[in-house]
C-alpha positions as CSV (number, residue, x, y, z in Angstrom):
1,M,0.0,0.0,0.0
2,S,1.2,3.5,-0.8
3,N,2.6,5.6,2.0
4,W,0.7,8.8,1.6
5,K,3.2,10.7,3.7
6,T,5.8,10.3,0.9
7,I,3.7,11.4,-2.0
8,A,5.2,14.9,-1.9
9,D,8.6,13.3,-2.4
10,I,7.8,11.6,-5.7
11,R,9.6,13.5,-8.5
12,R,11.7,12.9,-11.5
13,E,13.8,14.9,-14.0
14,Y,12.3,15.2,-17.4
15,G,15.3,14.6,-19.7
16,D,17.2,16.6,-22.3
17,L,14.6,17.2,-25.0
18,Q,13.9,20.8,-25.7
19,I,12.0,23.2,-27.9
20,N,14.2,25.0,-30.3
21,E,12.5,28.2,-31.5
22,G,14.6,28.2,-34.6
23,T,13.0,24.9,-35.8
24,L,9.4,25.6,-34.8
25,Q,6.8,25.2,-37.6
26,E,5.1,28.4,-38.8
27,S,1.6,27.2,-37.7
28,A,0.4,25.6,-34.5
29,I,-1.3,22.8,-36.5
30,A,1.9,21.9,-38.3
31,Q,3.8,21.9,-35.0
32,F,1.1,19.7,-33.5
33,K,1.3,17.2,-36.3
34,L,5.0,17.0,-35.9
35,W,4.7,16.3,-32.1
36,F,1.7,14.0,-32.6
37,E,3.7,11.8,-35.1
38,E,6.5,11.5,-32.5
39,G,3.9,10.6,-29.9
40,L,2.5,7.8,-32.0
41,K,6.0,6.3,-32.3
42,T,7.0,6.5,-28.7
43,E,3.9,6.1,-26.5
44,K,3.0,2.5,-25.6
45,S,-0.7,3.1,-25.2
46,D,-3.4,5.6,-26.2
47,P,-1.3,8.3,-27.9
48,T,-4.5,9.7,-29.2
49,A,-6.0,10.2,-25.8
50,M,-6.8,13.8,-24.8
51,V,-8.5,15.3,-21.8
52,L,-11.6,17.3,-22.8
53,S,-12.7,20.0,-20.4
54,T,-16.1,21.7,-20.4
55,V,-18.1,23.8,-18.0
56,D,-21.7,23.4,-16.9
57,Q,-24.4,26.0,-16.6
58,K,-23.1,27.0,-13.1
59,G,-19.6,27.5,-14.5
60,R,-18.2,24.4,-12.8
61,P,-15.5,22.6,-14.8
62,D,-15.8,19.0,-15.9
63,S,-13.1,16.8,-17.5
64,R,-12.9,13.4,-19.1
65,V,-10.6,11.5,-21.5
66,V,-11.7,11.1,-25.1
67,L,-9.9,10.0,-28.2
68,L,-8.7,12.2,-31.1
69,K,-10.2,10.8,-34.3
70,G,-8.9,13.3,-36.8
71,L,-7.7,16.8,-37.8
72,D,-10.3,18.4,-40.0
73,E,-8.8,21.5,-41.6
74,G,-6.9,22.3,-38.4
75,A,-9.8,21.3,-36.1
76,F,-9.5,18.5,-33.5
77,V,-12.3,15.9,-34.0
78,F,-13.9,13.5,-31.5
79,Y,-17.2,11.6,-31.4
80,T,-19.7,11.1,-28.7
81,N,-23.4,10.9,-27.8
82,Y,-25.1,14.3,-28.5
83,Q,-27.3,13.7,-25.4
84,S,-24.4,13.1,-23.0
85,T,-23.4,15.4,-20.2
86,K,-20.4,16.8,-22.2
87,S,-22.7,17.5,-25.2
88,L,-25.2,19.4,-23.1
89,Q,-22.4,21.4,-21.6
90,I,-21.0,22.2,-25.0
91,Q,-24.4,23.3,-26.2
92,H,-24.6,25.8,-23.3
93,T,-21.0,26.9,-23.6
94,P,-19.4,26.1,-27.0
95,Y,-15.8,26.6,-25.8
96,V,-13.6,23.8,-24.5
97,A,-10.0,22.9,-23.6
98,L,-8.0,19.9,-24.6
99,N,-4.9,18.4,-23.1
100,F,-2.6,15.8,-24.7
101,Y,0.1,14.2,-22.5
102,W,2.9,12.0,-23.8
103,P,4.9,10.9,-20.8
104,Q,7.6,9.1,-22.7
105,L,8.5,12.4,-24.3
106,S,7.7,14.5,-21.3
107,R,5.4,16.6,-23.5
108,Q,2.0,18.0,-23.3
109,V,-0.1,20.1,-25.6
110,R,-2.9,22.4,-24.4
111,V,-5.6,23.5,-26.8
112,R,-8.4,26.1,-26.3
113,G,-11.1,26.8,-28.8
114,R,-14.6,26.9,-30.1
115,V,-16.7,23.7,-30.7
116,K,-18.9,22.8,-33.7
117,R,-20.6,19.6,-34.8
118,V,-19.0,17.9,-37.8
119,S,-21.2,17.3,-40.8
120,K,-23.7,14.5,-40.8
121,K,-21.8,12.9,-43.7
122,Q,-18.6,12.9,-41.7
123,S,-20.3,11.4,-38.7
124,D,-21.9,8.7,-40.9
125,T,-18.6,7.8,-42.5
126,Y,-16.8,7.4,-39.1
127,F,-19.7,5.5,-37.6
128,A,-19.7,3.1,-40.5
129,S,-16.0,2.4,-39.9
130,R,-16.5,1.3,-36.3
131,P,-16.8,-2.4,-35.4
132,V,-20.5,-3.5,-35.3
133,T,-20.5,-4.2,-31.6
134,S,-19.2,-0.6,-31.0
135,Q,-22.0,0.7,-33.3
136,L,-24.6,-1.2,-31.3
137,S,-23.1,-0.2,-28.0
138,A,-23.7,3.5,-29.0
139,I,-27.4,2.6,-29.4
140,A,-27.6,0.4,-26.3
141,S,-26.1,2.9,-23.9
142,P,-28.2,5.9,-22.8
143,Q,-24.9,7.8,-22.1
144,S,-24.7,9.7,-18.8
145,Q,-28.2,8.5,-17.6
146,K,-28.6,6.6,-14.4
147,I,-29.0,2.8,-14.8
148,A,-29.8,0.0,-12.3
149,D,-26.7,-2.0,-13.1
150,R,-24.4,-3.2,-15.9
151,D,-26.8,-6.0,-16.7
152,V,-29.1,-3.4,-18.3
153,L,-26.4,-2.5,-20.8
154,E,-25.4,-6.1,-21.5
155,Q,-29.0,-7.2,-22.1
156,A,-29.7,-4.2,-24.4
157,L,-26.5,-5.0,-26.4
158,N,-27.4,-8.7,-26.7
159,Q,-30.9,-7.8,-27.9
160,L,-29.5,-5.4,-30.5
161,I,-27.0,-8.0,-31.7
162,A,-29.9,-10.5,-32.2
163,Q,-32.1,-7.9,-33.8
164,Y,-29.7,-6.6,-36.3
165,G,-27.9,-9.8,-37.3
166,Q,-26.1,-9.0,-40.6
167,E,-28.0,-5.8,-41.2
168,V,-26.2,-2.5,-41.7
169,V,-26.4,-0.4,-38.5
170,V,-27.4,3.2,-39.3
171,R,-25.9,5.9,-37.1
172,P,-28.5,7.2,-34.6
173,K,-29.2,11.0,-34.9
174,Y,-28.1,11.5,-31.3
175,W,-24.6,10.3,-32.0
176,G,-21.9,12.1,-33.9
177,G,-18.8,14.2,-34.0
178,Y,-17.5,17.5,-32.8
179,K,-14.6,19.5,-33.9
180,V,-12.6,21.9,-31.7
181,I,-11.4,24.9,-33.7
182,P,-8.4,26.2,-31.9
183,D,-7.5,29.8,-31.2
184,E,-4.7,28.9,-28.7
185,I,-2.3,25.9,-28.6
186,E,0.5,25.7,-26.1
187,F,3.4,23.3,-26.4
188,W,5.1,22.2,-23.2
189,Q,8.4,20.3,-23.0
190,G,9.5,19.0,-19.6
191,R,13.1,20.0,-18.8
192,D,15.5,19.3,-15.9
193,N,15.4,21.5,-12.8
194,R,11.7,22.4,-13.6
195,L,12.8,25.0,-16.1
196,H,10.4,23.7,-18.7
197,D,9.9,25.0,-22.2
198,R,6.6,26.6,-23.0
199,I,5.6,28.0,-26.5
200,L,2.2,29.5,-27.0
201,F,0.7,29.9,-30.4
202,Y,-2.3,32.2,-30.7
203,K,-4.5,33.5,-33.5
204,K,-4.1,37.2,-34.5
205,R,-6.1,38.4,-37.5
206,G,-6.3,34.9,-38.8
207,H,-2.6,34.1,-38.5
208,W,-0.7,32.1,-36.0
209,I,1.7,34.0,-33.8
210,H,3.9,32.4,-31.1
211,C,5.7,33.5,-28.0
212,Q,7.6,31.9,-25.1
213,L,6.1,31.6,-21.6
214,A,7.9,31.3,-18.3
215,P,7.3,27.8,-16.8
C-alpha cells in the first residue's frame, strides 16, 4: 500500500529534450502534427487520448478523456453521444479545452477553442468504420443517464445483436462528431530542474503568432 506521507517526495527529472524556437513550424497545427507523429511512435498506449474540459451552466468545470479521431482542416475531431453530459455542456458553452500528454517524451499540448458539430456525412462515415459491436453499444447505452446496473447494458446490447444480425447499422441521430477549432495551442516540453519550455501559439487576424512563456 502507498505511504501517503511520501507522495510529496515523488519526483523525477524530465530529460534533455527541448523546444528550439529556430526549428518551430510556422503554424500551430503543423507543429502539433510533428509532435503527434512522434507521440505515435513513442507512446505505448493511447497516444490519441486527450482530456476534454467543459463547463456546466453554473460555471463548474468538468473533464474526461476522449480520443482524437482526426484533424479536420486544423480542427480536433472527437465523437460522442449528443445527449451526453459533455454535449449538453457544449451546447450551453461552446468553448472547451483539450490536453494531450505524452509521458515518454515529457510533453503536453494544451488547446483552447470553439466547438462545432462535424457534418452528418462525416459522422456517418466514421460511424460506419466502427466495429459492429461498437456501433450497437452506442445505441444500447443511454450515455450519462442513471441505470440500475451493468446487466441493463449487457441485455440491451445482446438484444440489438440478435435484432440486427447481418443488417447494416445506421448511425443514430443523437450520436456524432464535434470539432474543436483552436485559437490557442501551447506546447510544453519538460526540462530538468523544472525550467520547462513553453511555447504559446495564438491567433491574430487569422494568422498564428507564437511567444515563449515562463514555466
